[in-house]
DSSP file (Angstrom, degrees, kcal/mol; ACC not computed):
  #  RESIDUE AA STRUCTURE BP1 BP2  ACC     N-H-->O    O-->H-N    N-H-->O    O-->H-N    TCO  KAPPA ALPHA  PHI   PSI    X-CA   Y-CA   Z-CA
    1    1 A M              0   0    0      0, 0.0     2,-0.1     0, 0.0     0, 0.0   0.000 360.0 360.0 360.0 132.8   22.2   13.8   -2.6
    2    2 A S    >>  -     0   0    0      1,-0.1     4,-2.1     4,-0.0     3,-0.6  -0.332 360.0-112.7 -78.2 160.1   19.2   13.8   -4.9
    3    3 A F  H 3>>S+     0   0    0      1,-0.2     4,-2.1     2,-0.2     5,-0.7   0.874 111.9  64.9 -53.7 -41.2   15.7   14.8   -3.9
    4    4 A C  H 345S+     0   0    0      1,-0.2     4,-0.3     3,-0.2    -1,-0.2   0.858 111.5  31.3 -58.4 -39.4   14.5   11.3   -4.3
    5    5 A F  H <45S+     0   0    0     -3,-0.6    -1,-0.2     2,-0.1    -2,-0.2   0.855 125.9  38.5 -90.4 -35.6   16.6    9.9   -1.5
    6    6 A S  H  <5S+     0   0    0     -4,-2.1    -3,-0.2     1,-0.1    -2,-0.2   0.894 128.5  25.7 -84.6 -40.4   16.8   12.7    0.9
    7    7 A E  T  <5S+     0   0    0     -4,-2.1    -3,-0.2    -5,-0.3    -1,-0.1   0.507 116.7  59.2-102.8  -6.2   13.3   14.3    0.8
    8    8 A F      < -     0   0    0     -5,-0.7    -1,-0.2    -4,-0.3    73,-0.1  -0.695  66.0-178.5-130.8  80.5   11.3   11.3   -0.3
    9    9 A P        -     0   0    0      0, 0.0    25,-0.1     0, 0.0    77,-0.1  -0.159  42.6 -75.6 -71.5 172.4   11.4    8.4    2.1
   10   10 A S        -     0   0    0      1,-0.1    23,-0.3    -5,-0.1    78,-0.1  -0.334  51.5-112.8 -66.6 148.6    9.6    5.1    1.4
   11   11 A P        -     0   0    0      0, 0.0     2,-0.5     0, 0.0    78,-0.4  -0.268  24.6-120.5 -75.6 170.2    5.8    5.0    2.0
   12   12 A C  E     -A   31   0A   0     19,-2.8    19,-2.6    76,-0.1     2,-0.5  -0.952  19.9-163.1-114.8 130.8    4.1    3.0    4.8
   13   13 A L  E     +A   30   0A   0     -2,-0.5     2,-0.3    17,-0.2    17,-0.2  -0.963  25.5 148.4-114.6 127.9    1.6    0.3    4.0
   14   14 A D  E     -A   29   0A   0     15,-2.2    15,-3.4    -2,-0.5     2,-0.3  -0.946  29.2-154.0-150.8 167.7   -0.7   -0.9    6.9
   15   15 A S  E     -A   28   0A   0     -2,-0.3    13,-0.1    13,-0.2    -2,-0.0  -0.991  23.3-136.7-144.9 145.6   -4.1   -2.2    7.7
   16   16 A K  S    S+     0   0    0     11,-0.5     2,-0.6    -2,-0.3    12,-0.1   0.747  99.9  62.5 -70.4 -21.7   -6.2   -2.0   10.9
   17   17 A T        +     0   0    0     10,-0.4    -1,-0.1     1,-0.1     3,-0.1  -0.919  53.4 161.1-107.7 117.3   -7.0   -5.7   10.2
   18   18 A K        +     0   0    0     -2,-0.6    76,-2.7     1,-0.2     2,-0.5   0.708  68.3  53.4-104.2 -28.0   -4.0   -8.0   10.2
   19   19 A V  E    S+c   94   0B   0     74,-0.2     2,-0.3    76,-0.0    -1,-0.2  -0.944  72.8 173.5-112.6 124.9   -5.9  -11.3   10.7
   20   20 A V  E     -c   95   0B   0     74,-2.9    76,-2.8    -2,-0.5     2,-0.3  -0.846  27.1-135.6-129.7 161.0   -8.7  -12.1    8.3
   21   21 A M  E >   -c   96   0B   0     -2,-0.3     3,-2.0    74,-0.2    45,-0.2  -0.851  46.7 -85.9-109.0 153.6  -11.1  -14.8    7.3
   22   22 A K  T 3  S+     0   0    0     74,-0.5    45,-0.3    -2,-0.3     3,-0.1  -0.321 117.7  28.4 -57.9 138.1  -11.7  -15.8    3.7
   23   23 A G  T 3  S+     0   0    0     43,-4.2    -1,-0.3     1,-0.3     2,-0.2   0.388  91.2 134.7  90.4  -3.1  -14.4  -13.6    2.2
   24   24 A Q  E <   - B   0  66A   0     -3,-2.0    42,-3.0    42,-0.8     2,-0.4  -0.567  52.1-132.5 -83.8 142.5  -13.6  -10.7    4.5
   25   25 A N  E     - B   0  65A   0     40,-0.2     2,-0.3    -2,-0.2    40,-0.3  -0.756  29.1-177.0 -89.6 138.9  -13.3   -7.1    3.2
   26   26 A V  E     - B   0  64A   0     38,-3.1    38,-3.0    -2,-0.4     2,-0.4  -0.930  20.1-140.1-133.8 157.2  -10.3   -5.2    4.4
   27   27 A S  E     - B   0  63A   0     -2,-0.3   -11,-0.5    36,-0.2   -10,-0.4  -0.974  13.9-161.0-117.5 133.9   -8.9   -1.7    3.9
   28   28 A M  E     -AB  15  62A   0     34,-3.0    34,-2.9    -2,-0.4     2,-0.5  -0.922   6.6-150.8-113.9 141.7   -5.2   -1.0    3.4
   29   29 A F  E     -AB  14  61A   0    -15,-3.4   -15,-2.2    -2,-0.4     2,-0.6  -0.946   7.9-169.0-117.2 124.3   -3.7    2.4    4.0
   30   30 A C  E     +AB  13  60A   0     30,-2.6    30,-2.8    -2,-0.5     2,-0.3  -0.959  20.9 169.3-111.5 121.8   -0.7    3.7    2.1
   31   31 A S  E     -A   12   0A   0    -19,-2.6   -19,-2.8    -2,-0.6     2,-0.3  -0.855  21.3-151.9-133.0 165.2    0.8    6.9    3.6
   32   32 A H        -     0   0    0     -2,-0.3   -22,-0.1   -21,-0.2    25,-0.1  -0.986  22.6-130.7-139.0 145.9    3.8    9.1    3.2
   33   33 A K  S    S+     0   0    0     -2,-0.3     2,-0.8   -23,-0.3    -1,-0.1   0.832  91.7  81.9 -64.9 -32.5    5.7   11.3    5.7
   34   34 A N        +     0   0    0      1,-0.2    23,-0.4   -25,-0.1     3,-0.2  -0.658  55.1 176.5 -80.0 111.2    5.7   14.2    3.2
   35   35 A K  S    S+     0   0    0     -2,-0.8    -1,-0.2     1,-0.2    23,-0.1   0.492  70.0  61.8 -92.8  -4.7    2.3   15.8    3.5
   36   36 A S  S    S+     0   0    0     20,-0.1     2,-0.3    21,-0.1    -1,-0.2   0.621  85.6  84.9 -99.5 -13.5    2.9   18.7    1.0
   37   37 A L  S    S-     0   0    0     -3,-0.2     2,-0.7     1,-0.0    20,-0.4  -0.625  78.5-122.6 -91.1 147.5    3.5   16.7   -2.2
   38   38 A Q        -     0   0    0     -2,-0.3     2,-0.4    18,-0.1    18,-0.2  -0.810  42.8-169.9 -81.7 115.1    0.8   15.4   -4.6
   39   39 A I  E     -D   55   0C   0     16,-3.3    16,-2.9    -2,-0.7     2,-0.6  -0.885  22.7-142.7-117.2 139.5    1.7   11.7   -4.6
   40   40 A T  E     -DE  54  80C   0     40,-2.5    40,-2.1    -2,-0.4     2,-0.4  -0.904  21.7-160.8 -98.4 120.6    0.4    8.9   -6.8
   41   41 A Y  E     -DE  53  79C   0     12,-3.7    12,-2.8    -2,-0.6     2,-0.4  -0.859   7.9-173.4-104.0 134.5    0.0    5.7   -4.7
   42   42 A S  E     -DE  52  78C   0     36,-2.3    36,-3.0    -2,-0.4     2,-0.4  -0.989  11.6-148.1-127.1 138.6   -0.2    2.3   -6.4
   43   43 A L  E     -DE  51  77C   0      8,-2.5     7,-3.3    -2,-0.4     8,-1.0  -0.891  16.9-176.3-108.7 135.6   -1.0   -1.0   -4.7
   44   44 A F  E     -DE  49  76C   0     32,-2.8    32,-2.4    -2,-0.4     2,-0.5  -0.963  22.0-156.4-128.1 144.5    0.5   -4.3   -5.8
   45   45 A R  E >  S-DE  48  75C   0      3,-2.4     3,-2.5    -2,-0.4     2,-0.3  -0.979  80.6 -46.8-115.1 114.6    0.0   -7.9   -4.7
   46   46 A R  T 3  S-     0   0    0     28,-2.1    30,-0.1    -2,-0.5    -2,-0.0  -0.493 125.7 -25.3  52.9-117.4    3.2   -9.6   -5.8
   47   47 A K  T 3  S+     0   0    0     -2,-0.3     2,-0.5    -3,-0.1    -1,-0.3   0.429 114.7 108.1-100.0   1.3    3.5   -8.3   -9.4
   48   48 A T  E <   -D   45   0C   0     -3,-2.5    -3,-2.4     1,-0.0     2,-0.5  -0.680  65.5-137.4 -87.3 124.9   -0.2   -7.6   -9.9
   49   49 A H  E     +D   44   0C   0     -2,-0.5    -5,-0.2    -5,-0.2     3,-0.1  -0.689  23.6 178.1 -80.1 124.2   -1.3   -4.0  -10.0
   50   50 A L  E     -     0   0C   0     -7,-3.3     2,-0.3    -2,-0.5    -6,-0.2   0.667  54.5 -37.0-103.5 -21.1   -4.5   -3.6   -7.9
   51   51 A G  E     -D   43   0C   0     -8,-1.0    -8,-2.5    11,-0.0     2,-0.4  -0.906  44.0-132.1 169.0 162.1   -5.2    0.1   -8.1
   52   52 A T  E     +D   42   0C   0     -2,-0.3     2,-0.3   -10,-0.2   -10,-0.2  -0.996  19.8 176.2-136.9 139.6   -3.9    3.6   -8.1
   53   53 A Q  E     -D   41   0C   0    -12,-2.8   -12,-3.7    -2,-0.4     2,-0.4  -0.991  22.1-135.9-139.9 148.2   -4.9    6.7   -6.2
   54   54 A D  E     +D   40   0C   0     -2,-0.3     2,-0.3   -14,-0.2   -14,-0.2  -0.838  32.6 167.1-100.6 143.0   -3.6   10.3   -6.0
   55   55 A G  E     -D   39   0C   0    -16,-2.9   -16,-3.3    -2,-0.4     2,-0.3  -0.991  27.1-161.9-152.5 159.6   -3.3   11.9   -2.6
   56   56 A K  S    S-     0   0    0     -2,-0.3   -18,-0.1   -18,-0.2   -21,-0.1  -0.890  82.6 -18.2-145.1 111.7   -1.9   14.9   -0.8
   57   57 A G  S    S+     0   0    0    -20,-0.4   -21,-0.1   -23,-0.4   -22,-0.1   0.080 118.5  82.6  84.6 -26.3   -1.5   14.8    3.0
   58   58 A E  S    S-     0   0    0    -23,-0.1    -1,-0.1   -27,-0.0     2,-0.1  -0.831  85.2-105.3-111.4 149.7   -4.0   12.0    3.5
   59   59 A P        -     0   0    0      0, 0.0     2,-0.4     0, 0.0   -28,-0.2  -0.383  33.0-116.6 -66.8 150.0   -3.3    8.2    3.2
   60   60 A A  E     -B   30   0A   0    -30,-2.8   -30,-2.6    -7,-0.1     2,-0.5  -0.739  28.9-147.0 -82.2 136.2   -4.6    6.4    0.1
   61   61 A I  E     -B   29   0A   0     -2,-0.4     2,-0.5   -32,-0.2   -32,-0.2  -0.930  13.0-170.2-112.4 124.1   -7.2    3.8    1.1
   62   62 A F  E     -B   28   0A   0    -34,-2.9   -34,-3.0    -2,-0.5     2,-0.5  -0.961   9.1-154.1-113.7 122.6   -7.5    0.6   -0.9
   63   63 A N  E     +B   27   0A   0     -2,-0.5     2,-0.3   -36,-0.2   -36,-0.2  -0.848  21.8 171.5 -99.9 128.4  -10.5   -1.6   -0.2
   64   64 A L  E     -B   26   0A   0    -38,-3.0   -38,-3.1    -2,-0.5     2,-0.5  -0.872  29.6-136.7-131.6 161.0  -10.0   -5.3   -1.0
   65   65 A S  E     -B   25   0A   0     -2,-0.3     2,-0.9   -40,-0.3   -40,-0.2  -0.992  15.6-147.3-118.8 126.7  -11.8   -8.6   -0.4
   66   66 A I  E     +B   24   0A   0    -42,-3.0   -43,-4.2    -2,-0.5   -42,-0.8  -0.814  38.0 148.0 -94.3 103.9   -9.7  -11.6    0.7
   67   67 A T        +     0   0    0     -2,-0.9     2,-0.3   -45,-0.3    -1,-0.2   0.655  58.4  42.0-111.0 -21.7  -11.4  -14.6   -0.9
   68   68 A E  S >  S-     0   0    0      1,-0.1     3,-1.5   -46,-0.1    -1,-0.1  -0.903  80.0-116.9-128.4 155.7   -8.5  -16.9   -1.6
   69   69 A A  G >  S+     0   0    0     -2,-0.3     3,-1.7     1,-0.3     4,-0.1   0.865 113.1  59.6 -59.3 -37.8   -5.4  -17.9    0.4
   70   70 A H  G >  S+     0   0    0      1,-0.3     3,-0.9     2,-0.1    -1,-0.3   0.677  92.0  70.4 -68.3 -14.0   -3.0  -16.5   -2.2
   71   71 A E  G <  S+     0   0    0     -3,-1.5    -1,-0.3     1,-0.2    -2,-0.2   0.395  71.9  89.7 -81.9   4.7   -4.7  -13.1   -1.6
   72   72 A S  G <  S-     0   0    0     -3,-1.7    21,-3.4     1,-0.3    -1,-0.2   0.709  85.0-175.1 -73.1 -18.1   -3.1  -12.8    1.8
   73   73 A G    <   -     0   0    0     -3,-0.9    -1,-0.3     1,-0.3    19,-0.2  -0.874  59.6-114.9 137.6-168.7   -0.1  -11.1    0.2
   74   74 A P        -     0   0    0      0, 0.0   -28,-2.1     0, 0.0     2,-0.3   0.427  53.5-176.0 -80.7 146.7    2.6   -9.9    0.1
   75   75 A Y  E     -EF  45  91C   0     16,-3.3    16,-1.9   -30,-0.2     2,-0.3  -0.786   5.4-171.2-105.0 150.9    1.3   -6.5   -0.7
   76   76 A K  E     -E   44   0C   0    -32,-2.4   -32,-2.8    -2,-0.3     2,-0.4  -0.989  12.0-146.8-138.9 149.1    3.4   -3.4   -1.6
   77   77 A C  E     -E   43   0C   0     -2,-0.3    11,-2.5    12,-0.3     2,-0.5  -0.952   9.5-155.3-115.0 136.6    2.6    0.2   -2.0
   78   78 A K  E     -EG  42  87C   0    -36,-3.0   -36,-2.3    -2,-0.4     2,-0.5  -0.947   3.0-162.0-110.7 129.8    4.4    2.5   -4.4
   79   79 A A  E     -EG  41  86C   0      7,-2.8     7,-2.3    -2,-0.5     2,-0.4  -0.941  14.9-174.0-107.7 130.9    4.5    6.2   -3.9
   80   80 A Q  E     +EG  40  85C   0    -40,-2.1   -40,-2.5    -2,-0.5     2,-0.4  -0.986  19.2 176.0-133.8 135.0    5.5    8.3   -6.9
   81   81 A V  E >   - G   0  84C   0      3,-2.9     3,-3.0    -2,-0.4   -42,-0.1  -0.981  69.0 -54.4-132.4 120.8    6.2   11.9   -7.5
   82   82 A T  T 3  S-     0   0    0     -2,-0.4   -43,-0.0     1,-0.3     0, 0.0  -0.242 124.8 -13.1  44.3-116.0    7.3   12.9  -11.0
   83   83 A S  T 3  S+     0   0    0     -3,-0.1     2,-0.5     2,-0.0    -1,-0.3   0.364 120.4  90.0 -95.4   7.3   10.4   10.7  -11.8
   84   84 A C  E <   +G   81   0C   0     -3,-3.0    -3,-2.9     2,-0.0     2,-0.4  -0.893  48.6 168.4-109.1 127.6   10.9    9.5   -8.2
   85   85 A S  E     -G   80   0C   0     -2,-0.5     2,-0.3    -5,-0.2    -5,-0.2  -0.998   9.2-175.4-138.5 145.6    9.2    6.4   -6.8
   86   86 A K  E     -G   79   0C   0     -7,-2.3    -7,-2.8    -2,-0.4     2,-0.3  -0.970  15.8-137.4-135.6 150.2    9.7    4.4   -3.7
   87   87 A Y  E     -G   78   0C   0     -2,-0.3    -9,-0.2    -9,-0.2     3,-0.1  -0.818  15.0-128.6-108.8 148.4    8.1    1.1   -2.4
   88   88 A S        -     0   0    0    -11,-2.5   -76,-0.1    -2,-0.3     2,-0.1  -0.279  39.3 -86.7 -77.3 172.5    6.9    0.2    1.0
   89   89 A R        -     0   0    0    -78,-0.4   -12,-0.3     1,-0.1    -1,-0.2  -0.388  59.7 -82.4 -70.0 161.6    7.9   -2.9    2.9
   90   90 A D        -     0   0    0    -14,-0.1     2,-0.4    -2,-0.1   -14,-0.2  -0.361  43.8-163.3 -65.2 146.5    5.9   -6.0    2.2
   91   91 A F  B     -F   75   0C   0    -16,-1.9   -16,-3.3    -3,-0.1     2,-0.4  -0.999   8.8-179.5-132.3 131.3    2.6   -6.5    4.1
   92   92 A S        -     0   0    0     -2,-0.4   -19,-0.2   -18,-0.2     2,-0.2  -0.982  19.5-134.9-131.2 144.3    0.8   -9.8    4.4
   93   93 A F        -     0   0    0    -21,-3.4     2,-0.5    -2,-0.4   -74,-0.2  -0.600  17.7-128.7 -87.8 155.5   -2.4  -10.8    6.1
   94   94 A T  E     -c   19   0B   0    -76,-2.7   -74,-2.9    -2,-0.2     2,-0.5  -0.941  22.5-147.5-102.5 123.9   -2.8  -13.9    8.3
   95   95 A I  E     -c   20   0B   0     -2,-0.5     2,-0.3   -76,-0.2   -74,-0.2  -0.801  19.5-179.7 -96.6 130.1   -5.8  -16.0    7.2
   96   96 A V  E     +c   21   0B   0    -76,-2.8   -74,-0.5    -2,-0.5     2,-0.1  -0.810  41.1  25.1-120.9 164.0   -7.7  -17.9    9.9
   97   97 A G              0   0    0     -2,-0.3    -2,-0.0     1,-0.2   -77,-0.0  -0.420 360.0 360.0  84.7-159.4  -10.6  -20.2    9.8
   98   98 A K              0   0    0     -2,-0.1    -1,-0.2   -76,-0.1   -77,-0.1   0.462 360.0 360.0 -70.7 360.0  -11.9  -22.3    6.9
């Protein structure tokens, strides 16, 4: 079994805010169980790359503003170490209000 599958599980993408209104700022957290590796985190909305951060032991925090309905998601986080990369499950916000 290769390192990529046995030692490097998929990252977790989450937000403290699941329900948002248009114009609201939100923070998304991409984290990984392995706290000892230097990991490059990338955030995507559908196929659009929104940002990249490097981290070790701490979650990567991506700050976004939800201004349009299509910005509710789905979002994915990619965690990458050398030639190994894994994606999180999809995450979508629920938009309420006007």
